[in-house]
C-alpha positions in Angstrom: -32.6 33.9 31.5 -35.3 31.3 31.6 -35.1 27.6 30.8 -37.0 28.0 27.5 -34.8 30.8 26.4 -31.7 28.6 26.8 -33.3 25.7 24.8 -34.1 28.2 22.1 -30.7 29.4 22.2 -29.2 26.0 22.0 -31.5 25.1 19.0 -30.5 28.3 17.3 -26.9 27.3 17.7 -27.5 23.7 16.5 -29.2 25.1 13.4 -26.4 27.3 12.6 -23.9 24.5 13.0 -25.8 22.2 10.6 -26.1 25.2 8.1 -22.3 25.6 8.2 -21.7 22.0 7.9 -23.8 21.8 4.7 -22.0 24.7 3.5 -18.6 23.4 4.1 -19.5 20.1 2.4 -20.9 21.8 -0.6 -17.7 23.9 -0.8 -15.5 20.8 -0.5 -17.3 19.1 -3.2 -16.9 22.1 -5.5 -13.1 22.3 -4.6 -12.6 18.6 -5.3 -14.3 19.0 -8.6 -12.3 22.0 -9.6 -9.1 20.4 -8.5 -9.7 17.3 -10.5 -10.7 19.3 -13.7 -7.8 21.5 -13.5 -5.2 18.8 -13.7 -5.0 18.5 -17.5 -2.1 16.4 -19.1 -0.2 19.6 -20.0 -0.4 20.8 -16.5 0.8 17.5 -15.1 3.8 17.5 -17.4 4.7 21.2 -16.4 4.4 20.2 -12.7 6.7 17.2 -13.3 9.2 19.4 -15.1 9.2 21.9 -12.3 9.6 19.2 -9.6 12.5 17.6 -11.4 14.1 21.0 -11.9 13.7 21.8 -8.2 15.1 18.4 -7.1 17.9 18.8 -9.5 18.8 22.3 -8.1 18.8 20.9 -4.6 21.5 18.4 -5.5 20.5 15.5 -3.3 23.5 13.4 -4.2 25.8 16.1 -2.9 24.6 15.0 0.6 25.3 11.3 -0.3 28.6 12.1 -1.8 30.3 11.4 1.6 29.9 7.7 1.0 28.0 7.1 4.4 24.6 7.2 2.9 25.6 5.0 0.0 27.3 2.4 2.4 24.2 2.5 4.4 21.9 1.9 1.3 24.1 -0.9 0.2 24.1 -2.5 3.6 20.3 -2.3 3.7 19.9 -3.7 0.2 22.1 -6.8 1.2 20.0 -7.2 4.3 16.8 -7.1 2.4 18.3 -9.6 -0.2 19.5 -12.1 2.4 16.1 -11.9 4.2 14.4 -12.6 0.9 16.6 -15.6 0.3 15.9 -16.9 3.7 12.1 -16.8 3.1 12.6 -18.4 -0.4 14.6 -21.3 1.3 12.0 -21.8 3.9 9.4 -22.0 1.1 11.5 -24.2 -0.8 11.9 -26.5 2.2 8.2 -26.7 2.8 7.5 -27.4 -0.8 10.1 -30.2 -0.8 8.5 -31.8 2.4 5.0 -31.7 0.8 6.3 -33.3 -2.4 7.9 -36.0 -0.2 4.8 -36.7 1.6 2.9 -36.9 -1.6 5.4 -39.3 -3.1 5.1 -41.5 0.1 1.3 -41.4 -0.2 1.4 -42.4 -3.9 3.8 -45.3 -3.1 1.6 -46.6 -0.3 -1.4 -46.3 -2.5 0.2 -48.1 -5.3 1.2 -50.9 -2.9 -2.2 -51.2 -1.5 -3.8 -51.5 -5.0 -4.7 -55.0 -6.2 -2.4 -56.4 -8.7 -4.7 -59.0 -10.1 -6.8 -57.3 -12.6 -9.1 -59.3 -14.8 -8.2 -59.3 -18.5 -10.7 -58.2 -21.1 
């Protein structure tokens, strides 16, 4: 096979690839449009009811009834609460320090201000 024939074959493959890419993009746009149009409020409600029924039939609390999962969840919630309280305390400490600095600056400004003002 000659070099020119190889170049023509590669060009043909590139053209086919670009054509498939355009077709795929058009099909994806059509699918996305159809998908969004098909989700009407009634279908959303029906899908929610079906999902709730399936979750209820799976009985997820049956797994948690041993107490281990509930204990782990309560421990994690306590951990998160203590972390949040620690962050809030740090912010409060920073705010108190900033307020103290502002008070000191106000006192020094008041002390440096002239006390003899001319009366009108």
